[in-house]
N, C-alpha and C positions, 0 to 999 in steps of 0.2 A: 442223295436220298435223305429223307428227314429222320427215319428211324435209326436206332443204334445199329451199326453194322458189326455185330459181335463175331461174325465169321470172316470179315474182310481180311484178305491175306497180303495186301500191298502195305507199303510202309511210307506213303507219301502225302497224306492229307495235310494241307497247310504248307507244303513245301513246293518249290518250283519244279517244273519238269526237268528232266536231265537235258543237258545241252545237246542241241541238234535233234531232239526227239519230241515232236509236238503231238500231244495225245489226240487232238482233234484231227490232225492230218492222218494219223495212223487209224483212227476210227473210220474216216472217210474211205481210206484205202481198203479197209476190211469190209466195209459195206459194199464197195464196188466189186470186190472179188468173192462175195458170198455165193456159194453154190445155189443152184435152182432148188426150189421146194422149201420145206420147213427148215428153220435154223436148228442146228444141233450144237450143243456145248459140252465139251469134255470136262468132267469134274474129277480131280485127283486128290484134293485136300479139303479145304473148308467148303468148297462148292458142293461136296457130298452132304455135309451136315447142316449147311445153311446157305442154300443156293440163291435165295433172294431174287430169283427171276420167275415169272409166271410160266409154268411149263405144263404140258399135257401128258407127258410120258417120260419114264425113266427106264433106261436099259443098262444092264451090266455091259461094259465095253472094255476093249483092250487095244492099246497102241503098241506098235512095234517100232523100235528105233528111238524110244524115249523112256526115261525112267523118273520116278518120283524121288526127290532128294531133299533132305533137310539142310539146305545150303544157301538160303537167301536171308540176308540181314533184314531185320525189322526194327526200325528206329522210332516207331510211334506205337503201332498196334500191340506188339509183343515185347517191346524193349524201349530204350531211349537212345538219344544221340550219344550219351556218355556210356551207356551199357546196352548195346544193341542185342536184341533177341533174334530168334530164328523163325522162319516159316518155310513151308515146302515149296519147291519149284519143280518144273518139268525140264529135265536136262537131256541132251542128246545121248543116245546109247541105251542098249538094253530094251526093256519093255515095261509097260505099266498097265495095271488093271484099275479101272475106275468106273464111272458111270457116264452115260450120254443122256443129256437132258434135251427133250424136244420142245421147241417153241414154235407155235403156228406162224406161218409166213406173214400173216396179217399183223402180228404183234412183234415180228422179229426186230425191226429197227428200233421200236420203243424199248424193248427189253435189252437190246444190245447197248443202247445209250445208257440205260440204267446200270448195266453191268460195268460199263466203262468207267463210271464214276467211282465204282468200288475197286476195280482192279488196275486201272490205268491213269491215275491222276498225275503220276510222274513219268509214265511211259517206260517203266522199268522192264516190263515183259516184252517179248516179241510174240505177238499174236499170230497164230498159224492155223490154216485149214489142214487138218491131218486126217488121214484115213484111219478109222477105228473099226474094229470088228465087233459085231454083236451077234446074238443067236439068230436074229432076224435078217442078218446080212450086213454088208459093209456100208458105212456112211462116212461123209466128210464132216468133221466136227471142229468147231473153234477151240483151240487149246492155247493157254497162256504159258509160253516157254521162256526160259532164261538162258542167256548166252554166258559162256565162261569169260567173256570179255567185259561183262557188266560189272560196274563198281559195287553192285549189290550181291554179287557172287562171293561166297565166303572162301572158296577153295577148300581143300581137305581140312577137317577138324579132327583132332585126336579125342580120346574118351575124356581126358582131363578137361579139355576146353568145353566139350559138350556138357559134361556134368556141371561145370561152373555156370554155363548159360541156363541150363534147366533149373538150377537151384536159385539163381539170383535175378534173372531177367523178367521184368514185368513192364507192360505197356498199358495204354489206355483201355484195351480190351481184355487184359489179364496177362497171365504168364505164358512163356513159351511152353512150359510143361503142360499146362492146361490145353493149349492148342494141339500139342502132340497127342495127348491122351484122347481128346475129342475125335481127332482124326483116326486114331487106332480103333476106337470103339465103333465109329461110323463104318469103317472098312469091315470090321467083324460083322456088323449088322447086315451088310449086303453080301456077306460070304467071301470076302477077299482077305487073304493072308499075305501080308507084306513082310518078308523076312527082315528087311532093314529096319522097319518100324518096330517089329517085335524085338529086335536086338536093342533098340534104344529104350523101349519100355522095360525090358529086362535089366538093362543097366541102371535105370532110374530106381527100379525096385530093389536091386542089390545094394544100392546106396541110400536106401531109406527115404527116397523122395516121394514115393507113392505107396 
């Protein structure tokens, strides 16, 4: 995309794809397996506050079996190779409240290709069609998940490590702290309270970062 992707959550623009993971092959597989009807995309992080895909409807949505976690290294957008920052990922276990974006079927392939440039340049994520619940019923939505086997997975971080990253890490789109705060505010705006994010925000406040 030509415009500045201030919400982009991947960390790979300008870097080669991960070995054995071809982004275009994964896009083709995702298109082949797309459910009938309109395209639905599950947003749990920056897709809430900067979706960058043309959509006709937004629904509050919930996934079971997956949780939002600040556990993915960002080496360009919110950090550097030398001092990597963090972005959210969707990890197996628990549940996650977010939004479902509806894209008309006629525009689905175009918008999905556009989204792929943002989220999958290095094929870090594992895209999955997951069942999410909305007030209007259940739908299958595309979600960008992360494996614990991925080299981009941080593993557990203690508060001292997290504070250092929030204090020091900055990439081409800004700081990890700004990314976390934008996500926290966006979730509040759609009526979602995430206790894990609230704890991170409280930690940052106690230590004078916000």
